[in-house]
C-alpha positions in Angstrom: 231.3 36.9 316.8 234.3 34.6 316.6 233.2 32.8 319.8 229.6 32.1 318.7 230.6 29.1 316.5 232.6 27.7 319.4 229.6 28.0 321.8 227.3 26.4 319.2 229.6 23.5 318.8 229.8 22.9 322.6 226.0 23.2 322.9 225.6 19.9 321.1 227.7 18.1 323.8 226.3 16.3 326.9 226.1 18.4 330.1 227.5 18.0 333.6 226.6 19.7 336.9 227.9 23.1 338.0 231.6 23.5 338.8 232.7 21.8 342.0 235.6 23.9 343.4 236.6 22.1 346.6 237.9 18.6 347.2 235.7 18.4 350.3 232.0 17.6 349.6 229.2 20.0 350.0 226.4 18.8 352.4 224.5 17.3 349.5 227.3 15.1 348.2 226.7 12.1 350.4 223.2 11.7 348.8 224.5 12.0 345.2 225.4 9.0 343.1 228.6 9.2 341.0 227.9 10.8 337.6 229.6 8.8 334.8 229.3 10.4 331.4 230.7 9.5 327.9 233.7 11.8 328.6 234.9 9.5 331.4 237.1 6.7 330.0 237.5 3.6 332.1 237.2 5.7 335.3 240.7 7.2 334.8 240.4 10.0 332.2 237.9 12.9 331.9 237.7 15.7 329.3 235.4 18.7 329.7 235.0 22.0 328.0 233.2 25.3 328.6 232.6 28.6 326.7 231.3 31.8 328.1 230.6 35.1 326.5 229.5 38.2 328.5 228.4 41.5 327.1 228.2 44.1 329.8 227.5 47.8 329.8 226.8 50.7 332.1 224.4 53.5 331.2 225.3 57.2 331.8 225.3 58.3 335.4 226.1 61.4 337.5 229.9 61.9 337.3 231.1 65.5 337.9 234.7 64.4 337.6 236.7 61.4 336.5 240.1 59.9 337.7 242.5 57.4 336.2 240.6 54.5 337.7 237.0 55.8 337.4 234.0 54.0 335.9 233.0 55.7 332.7 230.2 58.2 333.6 229.2 58.6 329.9 228.3 54.9 329.6 230.2 52.1 328.0 229.8 48.6 326.6 232.4 45.8 326.7 232.5 42.1 326.1 234.6 39.2 327.3 234.9 35.6 326.0 236.6 32.6 327.3 237.0 29.0 326.2 238.4 26.3 328.6 239.6 22.7 328.1 239.7 20.6 331.3 241.7 17.4 331.2 241.9 15.1 334.2 243.6 11.7 334.7 243.8 9.3 337.7 246.8 7.0 337.4 246.0 5.3 340.7 243.3 5.3 343.4 242.7 8.7 344.9 245.2 10.5 342.8 244.2 13.1 340.1 246.1 15.3 337.7 244.2 18.2 336.1 245.3 20.6 333.4 243.1 23.5 332.4 244.0 25.5 329.3 242.0 28.6 328.6 241.7 31.0 325.7 240.5 34.5 326.7 239.6 37.7 324.9 238.0 41.0 325.7 237.9 43.8 328.3 235.9 44.6 331.5 234.3 48.0 331.8 237.0 50.7 331.9 239.5 47.8 331.5 238.3 46.4 334.8 238.4 49.6 336.8 236.0 51.9 338.6 234.3 49.9 341.4 235.7 47.9 344.3 232.9 45.4 343.8 233.6 45.1 340.1 230.5 44.0 338.1 232.0 41.1 336.1 234.1 38.3 337.6 234.5 37.1 334.0 236.6 40.2 333.3 240.3 39.7 334.2 242.6 42.6 335.1 244.5 41.9 331.8 242.3 42.6 328.8 243.2 41.9 325.1 241.4 42.5 321.9 242.5 39.2 320.4 242.3 35.7 321.9 245.3 34.5 323.9 245.9 31.1 325.6 247.2 30.4 329.1 247.6 27.3 331.3 245.5 28.5 334.2 245.6 25.3 336.3 248.0 22.4 336.6 247.2 20.7 339.9 248.0 17.3 341.5 245.5 16.0 344.1 245.8 12.9 346.4 242.9 11.8 348.5 243.6 9.4 351.4 240.7 7.4 352.8 240.4 7.5 356.6 237.2 5.5 357.1 233.6 6.4 358.0 231.9 4.6 355.1 232.0 5.1 351.4 231.0 8.5 349.9 230.4 9.0 346.2 231.8 12.0 344.4 230.2 13.5 341.3 232.0 13.8 338.1 232.5 17.5 337.4 235.0 20.1 336.2 238.3 19.4 337.9 236.8 16.5 339.8 236.7 12.8 338.7 233.6 10.7 339.5 235.2 8.5 342.2 234.4 7.0 345.6 236.1 7.9 348.8 235.4 7.5 352.5 233.5 10.1 354.4 236.6 10.8 356.5 239.5 11.6 354.3 242.6 13.8 353.8 243.1 15.6 350.5 246.4 17.2 349.5 246.6 19.5 346.5 249.7 21.1 345.0 250.4 23.0 341.8 248.9 26.0 340.0 245.3 26.7 340.9 243.1 29.4 342.6 242.9 29.9 346.3 239.2 30.3 345.7 239.0 26.7 344.4 239.5 25.5 348.0 238.6 28.4 350.3 235.5 30.6 350.7 233.5 28.3 348.4 229.7 28.7 348.5 227.1 26.5 346.8 224.9 29.4 345.8 227.3 32.2 345.0 230.7 31.3 343.7 230.7 30.8 339.9 230.3 33.8 337.5 229.7 31.4 334.6 226.6 30.0 336.2 225.3 32.3 339.0 226.2 35.9 340.0 228.7 38.1 338.1 229.8 40.7 340.7 233.2 40.1 342.2 231.8 40.5 345.7 228.8 38.3 345.1 231.0 35.3 344.2 233.8 36.0 346.6 234.2 37.7 350.0 235.2 41.2 349.1 237.7 41.7 351.9 239.5 38.3 351.2 242.7 39.6 349.6 243.7 36.1 348.4 247.0 35.3 346.7 246.7 35.5 342.9 248.2 36.8 339.7 246.2 39.2 337.5 244.1 36.2 336.3 243.3 34.9 339.8 245.7 31.9 340.0 248.8 31.1 341.9 251.3 28.3 342.9 250.9 26.6 346.2 249.5 23.7 348.1 246.5 23.0 350.4 245.5 20.2 352.8 241.9 19.4 353.7 241.0 17.0 356.5 237.3 15.9 356.6 236.1 14.2 359.8 232.4 13.7 360.1 230.6 17.1 359.8 233.8 19.1 360.2 236.5 20.0 357.7 239.8 21.8 358.4 241.7 23.4 355.5 245.2 25.0 355.4 247.2 26.4 352.5 250.4 28.1 351.5 250.6 30.2 348.3 252.9 32.5 346.4 252.0 36.2 346.2 252.7 38.3 343.2 256.3 39.7 342.9 254.8 43.2 342.8 251.3 43.7 344.3 248.5 43.3 341.7 250.7 42.1 338.8 251.1 39.3 336.3 254.3 37.7 337.7 254.2 35.4 340.7 256.9 34.5 343.2 258.2 31.0 342.8 260.1 30.3 346.1 257.6 31.7 348.6 259.7 34.8 349.3 256.4 36.6 349.5 253.6 34.3 350.5 250.1 33.9 352.0 248.9 31.4 354.6 245.2 30.6 354.6 243.3 28.5 357.2 239.6 27.6 357.2 237.2 25.6 359.4 234.0 24.3 358.0 231.0 22.9 359.9 228.2 21.2 357.9 224.8 21.5 359.5 221.3 20.3 359.0 218.3 22.6 359.8 214.8 21.2 359.6 216.3 18.3 357.5 217.9 20.7 355.1 221.7 20.8 354.6 223.9 23.9 355.1 227.4 24.9 356.1 229.3 27.7 357.8 233.0 28.4 357.2 235.4 30.6 359.1 238.4 31.7 357.1 241.6 33.6 358.1 244.6 34.6 356.2 248.0 36.2 356.6 250.1 37.6 353.8 253.8 38.4 354.2 255.4 40.5 351.5 256.6 43.9 350.3 253.7 46.1 350.9 253.2 49.9 351.6 251.5 51.4 354.6 248.9 53.8 353.2 249.8 56.6 355.8 253.5 56.3 354.6 252.4 56.7 351.0 250.4 59.8 351.8 253.2 61.3 353.8 255.7 60.7 351.0 253.4 62.3 348.5 252.9 65.4 350.7 256.6 65.7 351.3 257.4 65.6 347.6 254.4 67.5 346.3 252.9 64.5 344.4 250.1 62.0 344.7 250.7 59.3 347.3 253.4 56.8 346.1 253.2 53.2 347.2 256.3 52.0 345.5 258.6 54.4 347.3 257.6 53.2 350.8 257.1 49.5 350.4 258.7 47.2 353.1 258.3 43.6 354.2 255.3 43.4 356.5 252.2 41.3 357.3 248.6 41.8 356.1 245.8 39.8 357.8 242.1 39.3 357.6 239.2 37.1 358.6 235.8 36.2 357.2 232.7 34.0 357.6 230.8 32.2 354.8 227.5 30.5 355.2 225.0 28.7 353.0 221.6 27.0 353.8 219.1 25.1 351.7 215.6 26.4 352.6 213.6 24.1 350.3 214.1 22.0 347.2 214.2 25.1 345.1 215.5 27.9 347.5 218.9 28.4 349.0 220.3 31.4 350.9 223.9 32.6 351.5 225.8 35.1 353.6 229.4 36.4 353.7 231.1 38.9 356.0 234.7 39.8 356.6 237.3 42.4 357.6 240.9 42.9 356.5 243.8 45.1 357.5 243.0 48.6 356.4 246.4 50.1 357.2 248.3 48.8 354.1 247.7 48.7 350.4 245.5 45.9 349.0 247.8 43.3 347.5 246.0 41.1 345.0 242.1 41.2 344.9 240.4 44.5 345.3 240.2 47.6 347.5 237.9 46.5 350.3 238.5 46.5 354.1 235.1 45.5 355.3 232.4 43.6 353.3 229.0 42.0 353.9 227.0 40.2 351.2 224.0 37.9 351.1 221.2 36.7 349.0 219.0 34.0 347.7 219.0 31.6 344.8 215.7 30.1 343.4 215.3 27.3 341.0 212.5 27.7 338.4 210.6 24.5 339.3 207.8 26.6 340.7 206.9 28.1 337.4 207.6 25.0 335.2 211.2 25.8 334.4 213.2 23.3 336.5 216.6 24.2 335.0 216.2 28.0 335.1 217.5 30.0 338.0 217.0 33.4 339.7 219.5 35.0 342.1 219.4 38.2 344.2 222.4 39.6 346.0 222.9 42.6 348.2 226.4 43.9 349.0 228.0 46.5 351.3 231.7 47.3 350.9 233.7 49.8 352.9 237.2 51.0 353.6 239.3 52.2 356.5 240.0 55.8 357.4 243.6 55.3 356.2 242.4 54.2 352.8 239.9 57.1 352.6 242.7 59.6 353.2 244.9 57.8 350.6 242.2 58.0 348.0 241.3 61.6 348.9 244.9 62.6 348.4 244.8 61.2 344.8 246.1 57.7 345.5 245.2 54.8 343.2 244.1 51.4 344.4 243.9 48.1 342.5 240.6 48.9 340.9 239.6 52.4 342.0 240.9 56.0 342.2 238.8 59.0 341.2 241.7 61.4 341.8 239.8 62.8 344.8 237.3 61.7 347.5 235.7 64.7 349.2 232.5 62.9 350.1 233.2 59.2 350.9 230.6 56.6 351.6 230.1 52.8 351.6 229.9 51.2 348.2 226.4 49.5 348.0 225.5 47.0 345.3 222.4 45.2 344.4 222.5 42.4 341.8 219.9 40.1 340.3 220.1 37.6 337.4 217.8 35.2 335.6 219.5 32.2 334.0 217.5 30.4 331.3 218.2 26.9 330.1 217.8 27.0 326.3 219.0 23.9 324.4 220.9 21.1 326.1 223.7 22.6 328.2 223.4 26.1 326.6 222.3 28.7 329.2 221.7 32.4 328.6 221.4 34.8 331.6 220.4 38.5 332.0 222.1 40.3 334.9 221.4 43.7 336.3 223.3 45.6 339.0 223.1 49.0 340.6 226.3 50.4 342.2 225.6 53.2 344.7 228.7 55.3 345.5 231.0 53.5 343.1 234.6 53.5 344.4 233.2 54.8 347.8 232.4 58.2 346.2 229.1 59.9 347.0 229.8 62.4 344.2 229.4 59.8 341.5 226.6 57.4 340.6 224.5 55.5 341.2 225.8 53.4 338.2 223.3 51.0 336.5 225.1 48.0 335.0 223.5 45.4 332.7 224.8 42.2 331.2 223.9 39.3 329.0 225.8 36.0 329.5 225.9 32.9 327.2 227.4 29.8 328.7 227.8 26.2 327.7 229.8 23.4 329.2 230.0 19.6 328.8 
């Protein structure tokens, strides 16, 4: 495979820790010393890279009928590959500029269709058979010290190894992912290192602003005071729901707010986050789309009935270290089920939780096991829309005579091989894929190879 030589070359490079996605520290950061590697030049420049290849397939399952957005009942195998270069520079104290350039290739199962909780977060909504390059992030971050004693920050992807005070204000603007700042979780947030399913690594009902690759333009502010952090952000939505083109002047936008409380239970760190969002844009009410289709003798039509309106949601995200080797997590949320899903996936209610275990207990300190259980569901309005033949962002079997919640179990084992090279086996079972009791269960299996420095 064309990507194999790239991964082998990266495997010889020095490793760093897992990706840090938020400018505010996790509960463990205060105890960590800054990591300074050979890729940090004079404390002002950092260069990192990563390569990930995922091969994923579903075996045949019960599927008496298919629709335009159905998972393939006959079975299918697909692969995705990505290679990312991260370059960061700090021209003055507390200020960072990061540019992430990525080459991508491959397709998700059924071209990333067929399940609301899609089984690979490494599969974008845009698939191509040949590699293509995009600038996924270009962000500018300023951290302002507010006292409370020095706090080291580890060197990581999109994060320079610097010092700051425990109390601080962080401002970020540019092109990045809403999920870089909001709904982060230490144990389930990185499909290159932990779980693969979209609704294991993110809150399923969080319809966050993004283009088809998961990124957008906007800004966020994070204020950390003691054990509390407040976050707020403003981001561009897509010009058309679930598309490749973003607004540039916030004509259609999303506002996100989050409050985080870091806790200690029996001497072990944890955190709980409450996140809310409001999207303002040109969306369709599902009932209007169904009525339009009935009046014209067609399937429901979202485009014909779109108007400017609001879409809202709220969710909670918790993590807790149980021991030196075990951590647990939980997410739950609900979104507006009356309108079309705009950017992420077709979920109105979602609960997920699980456990992550380090391999220290069996003599493999750098190995990792994860188990996640997920329950996704939709509103009555979305059920009627899908039953009438409507298509969602990821799902649409053409009919839905026997709806039910989409239930997913996922487990993975990640093996540290040579240096920073990791290989993981991932297994998932999707019960009622696309909320359809007539189809499935669908077994999905994957092998992931990942290396970063």
